[in-house]
C-alpha positions in Angstrom: 12.4 -11.1 -9.7 15.0 -8.5 -10.8 13.8 -5.2 -12.3 15.7 -3.9 -15.3 15.3 -1.0 -17.8 13.1 -3.1 -20.1 10.2 -3.7 -17.7 7.1 -2.1 -19.4 4.3 -3.0 -17.0 4.1 0.6 -15.7 0.9 2.6 -15.6 2.1 6.1 -14.7 4.3 8.7 -16.3 7.5 9.1 -14.3 8.4 8.4 -10.7 6.2 10.3 -8.3 7.4 12.3 -5.3 5.4 12.2 -2.1 4.2 15.5 -0.6 6.3 15.1 2.5 9.5 14.4 0.6 8.9 17.3 -1.8 8.1 19.7 1.1 11.3 18.6 2.9 13.4 19.1 -0.3 11.9 22.5 -1.0 12.3 23.6 2.6 16.0 22.7 2.5 16.4 24.4 -0.8 15.4 27.8 0.7 18.8 28.3 2.3 20.8 27.1 -0.7 22.4 29.0 -3.5 20.9 29.7 -6.9 23.2 27.1 -8.5 21.9 24.4 -6.1 18.3 25.4 -6.9 19.0 25.1 -10.6 20.5 21.6 -10.0 17.4 20.6 -8.0 15.1 21.9 -10.7 17.0 19.8 -13.3 16.8 16.7 -11.0 13.0 17.1 -10.7 12.8 17.1 -14.5 15.1 14.1 -14.8 13.1 12.1 -12.3 9.9 12.6 -14.3 11.4 10.5 -17.1 12.8 7.6 -15.0 11.2 4.2 -14.8 9.6 2.2 -13.1 6.8 4.7 -13.2 4.8 3.2 -10.4 7.5 3.9 -7.8 7.4 6.9 -5.5 10.1 8.9 -3.7 9.3 9.1 0.0 10.9 9.8 3.4 11.9 6.4 4.9 14.0 5.3 7.8 17.5 4.0 7.0 19.3 1.2 8.8 20.4 3.6 11.6 16.9 4.8 12.2 17.4 8.2 10.6 14.8 9.7 8.2 16.3 9.7 4.7 15.1 9.8 1.1 13.7 6.4 0.1 11.5 4.6 -2.4 8.0 3.2 -2.1 7.2 0.4 -4.5 4.0 -1.6 -4.9 4.5 -5.3 -4.4 0.9 -6.3 -4.9 -2.4 -4.5 -4.8 -2.4 -4.4 -1.0 1.3 -4.0 0.0 3.7 -1.2 -0.8 7.3 -1.7 0.4 9.4 1.3 1.4 13.1 1.4 1.8 15.7 4.1 2.2 18.3 4.6 -0.5 21.7 3.1 0.5 25.2 4.3 -0.4 24.3 7.9 -1.1 26.3 9.0 1.9 24.3 12.2 2.4 23.4 14.1 5.6 20.3 15.7 4.3 17.3 14.7 2.2 18.3 17.5 -0.3 21.8 16.2 -0.8 20.4 12.6 -1.3 18.0 13.9 -3.8 20.8 15.7 -5.8 23.0 12.6 -5.8 20.2 10.3 -6.8 20.7 8.3 -10.0 18.4 5.9 -11.8 20.6 3.0 -10.7 19.8 3.7 -7.1 16.1 3.3 -7.9 16.7 -0.1 -9.4 19.0 -1.2 -6.6 16.4 -0.2 -4.0 13.5 -1.9 -5.9 15.6 -5.1 -6.0 16.2 -4.8 -2.2 12.5 -4.4 -1.6 11.6 -7.3 -3.8 14.3 -9.5 -2.1 13.0 -8.6 1.4 9.4 -9.3 0.3 10.3 -12.7 -1.2 12.4 -13.7 1.8 10.2 -12.3 4.6 6.8 -11.8 3.1 4.4 -8.8 3.4 4.7 -8.7 7.2 8.2 -7.2 6.8 6.6 -4.0 5.4 4.0 -3.7 8.1 4.8 -0.3 9.6 4.4 -1.4 13.2 6.7 -4.4 12.8 9.5 -3.1 10.5 11.9 -2.1 13.1 11.6 -5.3 15.2 11.9 -7.5 12.1 14.8 -5.4 10.8 16.6 -5.8 14.1 16.0 -9.6 14.0 17.4 -9.7 10.4 20.5 -7.8 11.4 21.0 -10.2 14.3 20.4 -13.2 12.0 17.4 -14.5 13.9 14.7 -14.0 11.3 
């Protein structure tokens, strides 16, 4: 199942931002210039209009094990899949946030849906994600 811009099954208004992701972004903004703060404010407003509206920006582990900005997307009423954004090439959560485009949201949702269809809900079980990810990288899963 591929998500596109015409999927109208959403229940919320705009992509939500988790408390931990928002706190991290705001903490990193404290040491930035007024221009960067203005860009971040504009990005917060843009994100409120993006779809799918039942997605949430969160802090997630990337493929190297570092905490990075990611997306949590509900797969069914019991399972929510989280995945870090790829190809943003950012060192901080703030720089990832500022580089984020709507296409990154859809690419990440498609990654989550692919992993869910291929590996099932156990892939997103928090205690098993790293072990299963290592097996997938090694081609053993």
